[in-house]
Phi, psi and omega in degrees: 000134182289156176304325180293319179295321178298317180298317183290339180277347180285147177293145179287120184235006185217142178219140182282165178297326179293321181293333177255043173229146184287137179270126176241101179241151184302130179092349181286134182231144178224149173254130183244124177246127181234136178224135177227133176228126177235131176232126181231146179216138174290117182262340174207142178211119179237132177238134181227138172242123183053039177082354182256136180300142174261119183271156172081017179228074181293312174063016182295148180224157175230139179226133175233128181236131178232135177227140175215148181211141174229123179225154175242126177250127172239126178283118180268333178202151180212162179211127180054038176082001181245144180287141175244343176210128184225138171261124183238117180250128178265104183280323180215137171218122181224139178218131178211158177211153175233129181239127177239132177222105186064234179270357181268143180214146179212136174257137181233127175257127180270147175271137182239097188299338181271359179299124181081003183264145174245131179248152168243120182255130181229132177275127178273183184296337180268001180088358176284162184251122172268135184240128179230135174278120181253339176217143181089178182279137175291121183291142177262006178286128179302133176087358184295336180253020180246155176087357182280139175243158177284324183280161175290143182296328182290348173302334183295343181267353183285153182291146180279357185209174174300146185215151177247162180302138183079002175268152181231173177209156180278147175251124180280160183302316182295324179293320179293317177304316181294315181296328178278359179078015185285334181295328185248003185299318181294334177285321183279324185230076184291160180292138176255153177290144169276170179300320184294328181283327184267004176088009180287169181242172176123153183257009181288171181296134178286148179212149180222134171269103185270164175298332175248141180300323170230132188306327184280346180302319182291327185263354185294146172264097185279152172218156182187174179222146174237147180217126176282115185250344181198151173242015184228031177279139178258133178212118180060032181079006181249144175279127188231154165276135177251126184238125176275139183236134172226124179224156179204165176202146176203157179157199181268135177280154173297149181298129183293152175241106188274145177285181191299189184293130180279356177086008179271157185291325184241088181296337181294341181270357182261114183293354179266003180274198186310140180241041182296339179256025182300124179255319184212136181208096190238164179220161175209132179230133175225124181228147175210159181170202182228153183232128182246137180232120180286116186289319181292318180276346186050063186209130170294135186239340182199144171218132174223120179238139180216145179179203188242152175228134177218149177224150176226142180223135174231125182236135173234128181221155173268125181289169181294336181267009179091351178281179181256153179221134182226147175229132170234124180222152176222136176236142180226154179188192184231158177224133174233126182230123183229139175227133175234132180236130183237133176282130184257149170277174184297333183261007184262344181278138177295000000 
């Protein structure tokens, strides 16, 4: 057997940085589908007055948040393998949440101003991105045209250098934020007013569709690792590199800003009221999953991350009668984040 035949029979264990970089050529179009589901539940809640437990105030809550987006990107111009002009059409944008507090429940549908809108993104000489609305109504929501990049967000997970199977690399906080869609989340899913802010009435649970699915996601200092585990994964009939992803974040949450009076007689017993005596408010997120990159197409094609989210809050306040009041609560839940990217033919784009 010739040396060349022996070489070709060996399993592929090394890939260059170019082979694991996305190809942006003029006319190339892809459809990107993103789905996020977060479910949180209060797992413990203790209230004490002057050190003694307060009975009959469980106050447990459940929150479910779902976000989905479908966009089509077509590269209109590129230079040195990077896009310089991209047309981005938002085919679907949906945001909803369900909040349960005791026997009360409320569903909230968020408005997404970019739904049905087409943008043209152009890189200027300084590398900044100019954004122009070419189809649909120009949104008047602050920030709707900010945070957009020409490149795909999943590019942030690719290795910065040549890599071999079983080798890993660190993921920086900014790269993780981008891969999770946090840089553009406020543009796609802007914050909605709560009833108390808009002057509405009613004693139901207050709810807000915020720019971030969880307020601390935007401010978190993320860290993570990626590892190339295979170059022979099959996905949609394509040979792919499979990359394992592990990311996490923990720290102090921003101080909450509570909405108006819920109409109950004893606001001191409601952990969602004023937090002027906030002592501790922390979070922890751990996610893991896999990332697939089609080697022949030079295109990221799938990401699925799943894991846990938990928060803890401790409040100490002086009561109106001079006594002390304390709240300890913990919430736990899950997060699922999925992205699917499909290469389109010339007749498949809307």
